[in-house]
C-alpha positions as CSV (number, residue, x, y, z in Angstrom):
1,Y,-14.2,-129.3,117.2
2,N,-13.4,-132.6,117.9
3,Q,-15.0,-134.0,114.3
4,K,-14.2,-137.2,112.9
5,I,-11.1,-137.3,110.9
6,G,-12.6,-138.0,107.4
7,A,-15.6,-135.7,107.5
8,G,-16.7,-133.8,104.2
9,T,-15.6,-130.1,104.7
10,F,-15.8,-127.0,102.6
11,V,-13.1,-124.5,102.4
12,F,-13.7,-121.1,101.5
13,G,-11.1,-118.2,100.7
14,Y,-9.4,-115.9,98.5
15,P,-6.4,-117.5,96.9
16,S,-3.8,-115.9,95.1
17,G,0.1,-116.1,94.2
18,S,1.1,-118.9,91.9
19,H,1.6,-122.9,92.1
20,P,5.0,-123.7,92.0
21,D,5.5,-124.4,88.2
22,G,4.4,-120.5,88.0
23,N,1.1,-121.0,86.9
24,H,-1.4,-118.0,88.8
25,A,-4.5,-120.3,88.9
26,F,-6.2,-117.5,91.3
27,S,-6.5,-113.9,91.2
28,G,-7.5,-113.4,95.2
29,K,-10.0,-111.2,94.3
30,T,-12.6,-113.8,94.2
31,L,-14.4,-115.9,97.0
32,K,-13.4,-119.3,96.0
33,W,-14.4,-122.8,97.8
34,S,-13.2,-126.4,97.8
35,Y,-14.7,-129.6,99.2
36,G,-13.3,-133.0,100.0
37,K,-12.5,-135.0,103.4
38,T,-10.2,-134.6,105.9
39,F,-7.4,-136.7,106.8
40,K,-4.6,-137.1,109.2
41,A,-1.7,-135.2,107.9
42,S,2.0,-133.9,109.2
43,S,4.8,-132.0,108.3
44,P,8.5,-131.4,108.7
45,T,8.2,-127.8,108.7
46,I,5.3,-126.8,110.6
47,K,5.9,-127.4,114.4
48,A,2.2,-128.4,115.2
49,Q,1.0,-131.7,117.5
50,E,-1.7,-132.5,115.0
51,L,-2.6,-131.4,111.8
52,I,-5.4,-132.2,109.2
53,G,-5.2,-131.9,105.3
54,I,-7.9,-131.5,102.8
55,K,-7.2,-131.8,99.2
56,S,-7.6,-128.5,97.7
57,S,-5.7,-126.6,94.7
58,F,-5.8,-123.3,96.4
59,T,-2.5,-121.4,96.2
60,G,-0.9,-120.4,99.6
61,E,-0.8,-116.2,99.0
62,G,-4.3,-115.2,100.4
63,A,-5.5,-118.6,100.9
64,L,-3.4,-118.9,104.4
65,G,-6.7,-118.2,107.1
66,S,-9.1,-119.7,104.7
67,A,-12.2,-121.0,106.7
68,W,-13.1,-124.7,107.0
69,L,-16.7,-125.5,107.5
70,Y,-18.2,-128.6,108.2
71,R,-21.9,-129.5,107.9
72,Y,-22.2,-126.2,105.7
73,S,-25.5,-125.4,104.3
74,S,-25.3,-123.1,101.1
75,T,-29.1,-122.1,101.8
76,K,-28.3,-121.1,105.3
77,R,-25.1,-120.3,104.6
78,L,-23.9,-121.4,107.8
79,G,-21.4,-123.9,108.9
80,Y,-19.3,-125.2,111.7
81,L,-15.8,-123.6,111.4
82,N,-13.3,-127.1,112.0
83,G,-10.1,-125.7,110.7
84,V,-8.0,-122.3,109.0
85,T,-6.0,-123.1,106.8
86,I,-2.3,-122.7,107.8
87,G,-0.1,-123.9,105.0
88,V,-0.5,-125.5,101.7
89,A,1.6,-128.6,99.8
90,D,2.1,-130.1,96.7
91,R,1.7,-133.6,97.6
92,D,2.0,-135.6,94.7
93,G,5.1,-133.6,93.3
94,N,3.3,-132.3,90.0
95,Q,4.7,-128.5,91.0
96,R,0.8,-127.9,91.9
97,Y,-0.3,-127.2,95.4
98,D,-2.8,-129.8,95.8
99,T,-3.5,-130.0,100.1
100,S,-4.5,-127.2,102.4
101,V,-3.7,-127.9,106.1
102,S,-5.3,-127.1,109.6
103,P,-4.6,-127.5,113.2
104,Y,-7.0,-129.9,114.3
105,F,-9.8,-128.4,116.4
106,D,-10.1,-129.9,119.6
107,G,-11.3,-129.1,123.1
108,E,-8.2,-126.6,123.5
109,T,-9.1,-124.8,120.8
110,Y,-12.9,-124.6,121.3
111,G,-11.4,-122.9,125.2
112,V,-9.8,-120.6,123.8
113,Y,-12.6,-119.5,121.1
114,K,-14.9,-119.1,123.7
115,V,-12.7,-116.7,125.7
116,A,-12.2,-115.0,122.5
117,A,-16.1,-114.7,122.0
118,K,-16.1,-112.5,125.6
119,N,-13.8,-110.2,124.3
120,W,-15.9,-108.8,120.9
121,S,-13.8,-106.2,119.5
122,G,-17.1,-104.7,117.6
123,K,-18.0,-104.2,113.9
124,I,-15.4,-104.1,111.3
125,V,-17.8,-101.6,109.3
């Protein structure tokens, strides 16, 4: 949390659905990743105090909830959670999604995760 805007970040998710132009680029059945630097973002349709964006072609269906990992190591398969995709956008107007957005993870977000960690729900499988 509290990472500088402009940090290199990986986004991992299972995008599916189509771009606004109808193209189905992803099936939603395979884990995909994108990489880029975060930037300040805003949206008139999302009620949020601070948003960050990252260049990503992930389509909305299936990509919502994608993990944003800062300082990800492919050898260790570990990184710091720095965001979660809550929306996608076509910023250049070419009818293809090119941006994912997340709330900025700050000290308040860390506090929520710290409390949640004490309430472990158990194994999934």
